[in-house]
N, C-alpha and C positions, 0 to 999 in steps of 0.2 A: 504494500500500500504506500509506504513511504517513497519507494523508488518511482512509483507511478506519479505521485505528486511532484517530485523533483523533475521528472521528465516533462510533465505538463507545464511546469513553471518555466523550464528552459525553452520549450517550444513556443510559449507565449512571448518570451523575451526575443526570440528569433524573429517573430512576425513584427515586432515593434520596430525593428531596424531594416525592414524590407523597403524597397523602392517601388512605388506604383507608377503606372503610366496610363495614358489615354491617347488614342488616335482618333482625330476628328477630320472630317472633310468640310470644315467650316470655310467660308469665303476668306481668301487671302489675296493680297496685292503683290504682284511680282514686278520689280523694276530691274531691267537688265542694263548694265553699264558697258558701253563699247567705246572703242577708239574710232577715229574717222575711217580707218582701213578695215573696219568690221572685226578687228581683234577684240575679244571680250576682256574685261578687267577682272581677271581671275584673282581670287583671294585678296581683294582690296578692302581696306577698312571702311566701314560705313556707320552712320548714325541715322536713326529715324526719330523725328520729333512729332509729338502730338500737336494739334492746333493750338497756337498761342502759348506754347510752353518752351522753356529754355533748357530744361533737363531732358536728355535723350530718353525716349521710351524704349528704344532697343539699340544695341550696338553689336558689332561683330565684324565678320569678314564675308565678302561675297563668296558664293560657291565657285566651283571650277568653271561654270558657264557664265560667270559675272552677274549672278542674280542675287537680289535682295528680296526676301520674302517676309512679309509682315501681315499680321491680322489686326486691322484697326478696330478699336473698341468704341469709337464714337465718330459721328460725321464731322466734317470740316476739312480744312486744308492741311494735310500732313506734309512734312518736309523730309526728303531723303537726301542725305549728303554722302557722297562717295569720294574717297581720295584714291585715285588710280595712279599707279606709277608705270611709266613706260620708259623706253630707251631715251626719251627726250626730257625726262624729269617727272615731277609730280604734277598731276592734273586733278582738279577738283570739279565736281558737278553738284549742283543743288537742284533737286527736282521737286517742285510743288505738285502734290497729287490731291485733287479735290475729291473727297469721299462723301457719298450720300448715305442714306439710311441702308441698313443691312450690308455695310461694307462694299457697296457698289461704287466703282470709279465713275465720277461725274465728268471730270475733265482733268487734263494735265497739259502743261506747256512744254514745248520743245524749243531750244534756243534757235535763233534765226540761222545760225551757221549749220545746224543739224538739218534743218528743213530745206535749205537752199544751197547745199554744198556744191552740187554739180553746176548750178548756175554761176556761183561765185568763181569756181575754178575755170569755167568756160570764159567768162568775162576777163579774168586775169590773164588767161592764155592769149586772148585776142589783143588786149592792151600790150602784152609783152611782144607779140609778133609784130604788130604795127609800130611799136617803139623801136624794135631792132631794124625794121625796114626803113623807117625814117632816118635813123642814125646811119645806116648803110648808104642811103641816097645822099645824105648831107656830106658824108665823106667822099663820095664820088663827085659831087659838085665842086668841092674845094680843090681837087686835083686838076692841074692844067691840061 
């Protein structure tokens, strides 16, 4: 009887130190950080801020695919900051994500460069080409 009591006591103490878990399929927001050449910002440090708060709601590193995944607990504009390091140095992005009821994304803003990169590169190439052409013509006109 005494051995049974000791065994039950030790078993109960063992359960007191167990770790429980839960797996949910609740709505989550995914922000993927990329560089201009479509390389993902793998394992980059990030912070997620709740609407109008200065202390981070969540911190960590992006996964191998450059993703930040978070489950907002209230509507409003959430801010995701990622510090991505490339061969050119440290680059930071700040992504405001407007979240509605039930953690649904209402809106998010992309920077002008991200939405019009091809246009800006094309215009820059045209200016460069015509600049070199006018420089070449000027040098030809100066020679006797």
